[in-house]
C-alpha positions in Angstrom: -7.0 5.0 32.6 -5.7 8.5 33.1 -2.7 7.7 30.9 -5.0 6.6 28.0 -7.0 9.9 28.3 -3.8 11.9 28.3 -2.4 10.1 25.3 -5.6 10.6 23.3 -5.6 14.3 24.3 -2.0 14.6 23.2 -2.7 12.9 19.8 -5.8 15.1 19.2 -3.7 18.2 20.0 -1.1 17.2 17.5 -3.8 16.5 14.8 -5.3 20.0 15.6 -1.9 21.7 15.4 -1.2 20.0 12.0 -4.6 20.9 10.7 -4.3 24.5 11.9 -0.9 24.8 10.2 -2.5 24.0 6.9 -1.5 21.8 4.0 1.6 23.9 3.2 3.3 22.7 6.4 3.0 19.1 5.2 4.1 19.6 1.7 6.7 22.4 1.9 8.1 22.2 5.4 10.9 24.6 6.1 13.5 24.0 8.8 11.9 26.4 11.2 8.5 24.7 10.7 10.0 21.3 11.5 11.7 22.6 14.7 8.5 24.3 15.9 6.4 21.2 15.2 8.8 18.9 17.0 9.1 21.3 19.9 5.3 21.5 20.3 5.0 17.7 20.1 7.7 17.3 22.8 6.2 19.9 25.1 2.7 18.3 24.8 4.2 14.8 25.3 6.1 15.9 28.4 3.0 17.3 29.9 0.9 14.2 29.1 3.4 11.5 29.9 3.9 10.4 33.5 7.1 8.8 34.7 7.5 5.0 34.5 8.0 2.4 31.8 4.4 1.1 31.9 3.1 4.7 31.4 5.3 5.1 28.4 4.1 1.8 26.9 0.4 2.7 27.5 1.0 6.2 26.0 2.7 4.8 22.8 0.1 2.0 22.3 -2.8 4.4 22.8 -1.4 7.0 20.4 -0.7 4.2 17.8 -4.2 2.9 18.2 -5.7 6.4 18.0 -3.7 7.0 14.8 -4.9 3.7 13.2 -8.5 4.4 14.1 -8.3 7.9 12.7 -6.8 6.6 9.5 -9.5 4.0 9.2 -12.2 6.6 9.8 -10.6 8.9 7.1 -10.7 6.0 4.6 -14.3 5.2 5.3 -15.8 8.7 6.0 -15.1 11.4 3.4 -16.3 14.2 5.7 -13.8 13.1 8.3 -11.0 12.9 5.8 -11.8 16.5 4.7 -11.9 17.7 8.3 -8.6 16.1 9.2 -6.6 16.4 6.0 -8.3 19.2 4.2 -9.5 19.2 0.6 -7.5 19.8 -2.6 -7.8 23.5 -3.7 -7.1 25.0 -7.2 -4.4 27.6 -7.1 -4.2 28.2 -10.9 -7.1 27.9 -13.4 -6.7 28.6 -17.1 -3.3 30.1 -16.6 -4.6 32.6 -13.9 -3.4 32.5 -10.3 -6.2 32.4 -7.8 -4.9 34.9 -5.3 -7.7 34.2 -2.7 -6.8 30.5 -2.8 -3.1 31.3 -2.1 -4.1 33.5 0.8 -6.5 30.9 2.2 -3.9 28.2 2.0 -1.0 30.3 3.3 1.0 29.8 0.1 3.0 32.7 -1.3 3.2 33.4 -5.0 6.9 32.6 -4.9 6.1 29.2 -3.3 3.6 28.5 -6.0 6.0 29.5 -8.7 8.7 27.2 -7.2 6.2 24.3 -7.1 5.4 24.9 -10.7 9.0 25.1 -11.7 9.6 21.7 -10.0 6.9 20.4 -12.4 8.6 21.9 -15.4 6.5 25.1 -15.9 8.1 28.5 -16.1 4.9 30.5 -15.6 1.4 30.0 -14.4 0.2 30.8 -17.9 1.5 27.4 -19.1 -0.8 25.6 -16.6 -4.5 24.8 -17.2 -5.0 23.7 -13.6 -2.7 23.7 -10.6 -3.9 22.2 -7.3 -2.6 22.2 -3.8 -3.3 18.6 -2.8 -4.3 17.5 0.6 -0.7 16.2 1.1 0.6 19.8 0.6 2.1 19.0 -2.8 1.3 21.0 -5.9 0.1 19.1 -9.0 -0.6 20.7 -12.4 -2.1 20.0 -15.8 -0.5 21.6 -18.8 -2.5 24.2 -20.7 -3.1 23.4 -24.4 
C-alpha cells in the first residue's frame, strides 16, 4: 500500500509542478524547460519508486489510474479543470496588448508577437482578440 501512496504523491507533485509552471510551459516549451521538467520527474520518481519489478508495476498502474481519474474529473467538474489546467486569458483586446495578462501568464511581449506571427498577424493592432488557451497555445481573431 505504501507504493500506491508514493505513486499518487509523485503524480500530484508532477501536476503541481506543471500548474506552477503555467500555461506557457505547455504551449511554448523551450529545450531548457523540457530538460528541467524531465529532471524533476525523474528525481521525484526515483525518490518514490522502490526497487523490484512488482513495485514498478504498481507505480505505473497507480499513476495511470490517477491520471485517468483526474482527466475524468476535469471533464465533469469545470472548477477542477480550471484548477488543474487553468483558464484561457485574453492577451490582446481590440488591438491593445494587455500587459498585466502577459505578466500574470509569464509570457513576454516577444513570445506574444511570435505567436501572432505564426497565426499570420504582423502586429497586435491587427487582432481583435488574442487568447492564451489552457493548452498554452495562442489563438486570435482578426480585427475588422
